[in-house]
C-alpha positions as CSV (number, residue, x, y, z in Angstrom):
1,M,20.2,56.0,-54.1
2,F,17.0,54.3,-53.9
3,K,15.6,50.8,-53.3
4,I,12.3,50.2,-55.8
5,D,10.5,47.9,-54.7
6,A,7.5,46.3,-56.5
7,I,4.7,44.3,-56.3
8,I,3.1,43.5,-59.5
9,Q,0.6,40.6,-61.3
10,P,2.5,37.9,-62.5
11,G,0.9,38.9,-66.2
12,K,2.8,42.1,-65.8
13,L,6.3,41.0,-65.8
14,E,6.7,42.0,-69.6
15,P,5.0,45.0,-70.0
16,V,7.0,46.3,-66.8
17,R,10.3,45.0,-68.6
18,R,10.0,46.7,-71.7
19,A,9.0,49.8,-69.8
20,L,12.0,50.4,-67.9
21,A,13.8,49.1,-71.0
22,V,12.8,51.9,-72.9
23,I,13.8,54.5,-70.1
24,G,17.1,52.9,-69.7
25,V,16.6,50.6,-66.6
26,D,18.0,46.6,-67.1
27,G,19.4,45.7,-63.4
28,M,16.7,44.2,-61.5
29,T,16.0,41.1,-59.2
30,V,12.4,39.6,-60.0
31,S,11.4,36.7,-57.7
32,E,7.7,34.8,-57.7
33,V,6.2,35.6,-54.1
34,R,2.4,34.7,-52.8
35,G,0.1,37.2,-50.7
36,H,-2.4,39.6,-50.5
37,G,-3.6,42.7,-50.1
38,R,-7.7,44.4,-50.1
39,Q,-8.2,41.5,-52.5
40,K,-8.0,38.8,-49.8
41,G,-8.5,35.5,-51.1
42,H,-11.3,33.5,-52.8
43,K,-12.7,30.0,-53.1
44,E,-12.1,27.1,-55.6
45,V,-13.9,23.8,-55.8
46,Y,-11.3,21.2,-56.2
47,R,-12.2,17.3,-56.9
48,G,-15.7,18.4,-55.6
49,R,-14.0,19.7,-52.6
50,E,-14.7,23.6,-51.7
51,Y,-11.5,25.5,-50.0
52,T,-10.3,29.3,-49.8
53,V,-7.1,30.4,-51.8
54,D,-5.7,32.9,-49.4
55,L,-2.1,33.8,-50.9
56,R,-2.3,35.4,-54.5
57,P,0.3,34.7,-56.7
58,K,2.1,37.7,-57.5
59,I,6.1,39.0,-59.1
60,R,8.2,40.7,-57.1
61,I,10.8,43.2,-58.6
62,E,13.6,44.9,-56.9
63,M,16.5,47.6,-58.2
64,V,18.4,50.0,-56.9
65,V,18.2,53.4,-59.1
66,P,20.5,56.8,-58.8
67,D,18.4,59.7,-56.9
68,N,17.9,61.9,-60.2
69,R,16.1,58.4,-61.5
70,K,13.6,57.7,-58.8
71,D,10.7,59.3,-59.7
72,E,10.8,58.6,-63.2
73,V,11.4,54.5,-62.9
74,V,8.6,54.4,-60.5
75,Q,6.4,56.5,-62.7
76,A,7.2,53.8,-65.5
77,L,6.9,51.1,-63.3
78,A,3.5,52.1,-62.2
79,D,1.8,53.0,-65.6
80,A,2.8,49.8,-67.6
81,A,1.6,47.6,-64.4
82,R,-1.5,49.4,-63.9
83,S,-4.9,47.8,-65.4
84,G,-7.4,49.4,-62.8
85,E,-8.5,46.9,-60.7
86,I,-8.5,45.7,-57.4
87,G,-4.8,43.5,-56.8
88,D,-2.7,45.7,-59.4
89,G,0.0,45.8,-56.4
90,K,2.2,48.1,-54.7
91,I,5.5,50.5,-54.9
92,F,7.6,50.5,-52.4
93,V,10.7,53.2,-52.2
94,E,13.3,53.5,-49.6
95,P,16.8,55.1,-49.1
96,V,19.5,53.2,-49.7
97,L,22.5,54.3,-48.0
98,Q,25.3,52.1,-49.3
99,A,26.3,49.8,-52.3
100,V,29.5,47.6,-53.3
101,R,29.9,46.0,-56.2
102,I,31.8,42.7,-55.1
103,R,33.7,41.8,-58.0
104,N,36.0,45.1,-58.0
105,D,34.4,47.2,-54.8
106,D,32.9,49.9,-56.7
107,R,31.0,51.9,-54.6
108,D,27.2,53.6,-54.6
109,D,26.1,55.2,-57.8
110,L,29.4,53.1,-59.2
111,A,28.5,50.0,-57.9
112,L,25.0,50.4,-60.1
């Protein structure tokens, strides 16, 4: 099993959800987060005062998938989230040693 952790633009959440639904992936956790990479921040003016916005709003999507679905899910996610502009985001993939469904104690792939 692999955990896929993606940080994407807020406007790309629905296209990503649709792309994952097309390939049969519907379990995920979605969080609103803030951060920056190379994009850094930008300056804004509010009530006549200039200030720097260092952290940009992003969406974090987390999911655990079986070994044989990892590449397919990563590709679908990347294709749906890509605009070609700086700040599109990142996808991180890491192995998961064990998963347990709390309700009935299913383990590993059965817990997904």
